[in-house]
C-alpha positions as CSV (number, residue, x, y, z in Angstrom):
1,X,7.0,36.6,-37.4
2,X,8.9,33.3,-37.6
3,X,9.5,32.9,-33.8
4,X,5.9,33.7,-32.9
5,X,4.6,31.1,-35.4
6,X,7.7,28.3,-34.1
7,X,5.8,29.4,-30.7
8,X,2.5,28.9,-31.7
9,X,3.5,25.4,-32.9
10,X,5.6,24.5,-29.3
11,X,2.0,25.4,-27.5
12,X,0.1,23.7,-29.9
13,X,2.5,20.3,-29.7
14,X,2.4,21.1,-25.8
15,X,-1.5,21.0,-25.7
16,X,-1.7,18.1,-28.0
17,X,0.9,16.0,-25.6
18,X,-1.2,17.1,-22.6
19,X,-4.3,16.0,-24.5
20,X,-2.6,12.4,-25.3
21,X,-1.6,11.8,-21.8
22,X,-4.9,12.7,-20.2
23,X,-6.7,10.3,-22.9
24,X,-3.9,7.6,-22.0
25,X,-4.3,8.2,-18.4
26,X,-8.4,8.1,-18.7
27,X,-7.8,4.8,-20.6
28,X,-5.5,3.4,-18.3
29,X,-8.1,3.9,-15.3
30,X,-11.0,2.6,-17.7
31,X,-8.8,-0.8,-18.0
32,X,-8.0,-1.1,-14.2
33,X,-11.6,-0.7,-13.4
34,X,-12.8,-3.2,-16.2
35,X,-10.6,-5.5,-15.0
36,X,-11.3,-5.1,-11.3
37,X,-14.6,-5.8,-12.0
38,X,-13.9,-8.8,-14.6
39,X,-11.8,-10.3,-11.6
40,X,-14.4,-9.5,-8.6
41,X,-17.3,-10.9,-10.7
42,X,-15.4,-13.9,-11.7
43,X,-14.5,-15.2,-8.6
44,X,-18.2,-14.3,-6.7
45,X,-20.0,-15.8,-10.0
46,X,-17.9,-18.8,-11.5
47,X,-17.6,-21.9,-9.8
48,X,-18.2,-24.8,-12.1
49,X,-15.2,-25.4,-14.7
50,X,-16.5,-28.9,-15.8
51,X,-18.4,-27.3,-19.1
52,X,-18.0,-25.2,-21.8
53,X,-21.0,-23.0,-21.3
54,X,-22.2,-20.4,-19.0
55,X,-25.0,-21.5,-16.9
56,X,-27.8,-19.1,-16.0
57,X,-27.3,-19.1,-12.9
58,X,-23.6,-17.8,-13.5
59,X,-24.8,-15.9,-16.2
60,X,-26.9,-13.6,-13.6
61,X,-24.7,-13.4,-10.9
62,X,-22.1,-11.7,-13.6
63,X,-25.3,-9.4,-14.4
64,X,-25.9,-8.5,-11.3
65,X,-22.6,-8.1,-10.0
66,X,-21.6,-6.0,-13.0
67,X,-24.7,-3.8,-12.6
68,X,-24.1,-3.3,-8.6
69,X,-20.2,-2.2,-9.4
70,X,-21.3,0.3,-12.2
71,X,-23.9,1.7,-9.6
72,X,-21.5,1.9,-7.0
73,X,-19.0,3.5,-8.9
74,X,-21.5,6.3,-10.3
75,X,-22.6,7.0,-6.5
76,X,-19.1,7.6,-5.5
77,X,-18.5,9.7,-8.5
78,X,-21.5,11.9,-7.8
79,X,-20.8,12.0,-3.8
80,X,-17.2,13.1,-5.2
81,X,-18.6,15.6,-7.6
82,X,-20.6,16.8,-4.4
83,X,-17.9,17.3,-2.2
84,X,-15.7,19.0,-4.9
85,X,-18.7,21.3,-5.5
86,X,-19.2,22.2,-1.5
87,X,-15.3,22.3,-1.2
88,X,-15.2,25.1,-4.2
89,X,-18.3,26.8,-2.5
90,X,-16.4,27.1,0.8
91,X,-13.2,28.2,-1.1
92,X,-15.0,31.0,-2.8
93,X,-16.8,32.0,0.4
94,X,-13.5,32.3,2.2
95,X,-11.7,34.2,-0.2
96,X,-14.3,36.6,-0.4
97,X,-14.5,37.1,3.3
98,X,-10.7,37.8,3.0
99,X,-11.1,40.1,0.0
100,X,-13.8,41.7,1.8
101,X,-11.9,42.3,5.0
């Protein structure tokens, strides 16, 4: 009974460790995307460094840049999901053909 409890505790710890690694990876990916977005939009939109305020033109440019980046990211994610679903369907069909023969 004590051995079983120890095994359950180890399994729980492994699951928590993996969850933490996944969360860290996910957050790291988010930060990379955010930094890339910030850098791209800053380079494209901010040209005037003589004042302390952001101009309306810079503000609009940054918003448009962000929206385009997010929409592009969303479209790529959708296409990737569609591709994965198609690949999974093809793998299932191939497995069914093999098991049917």
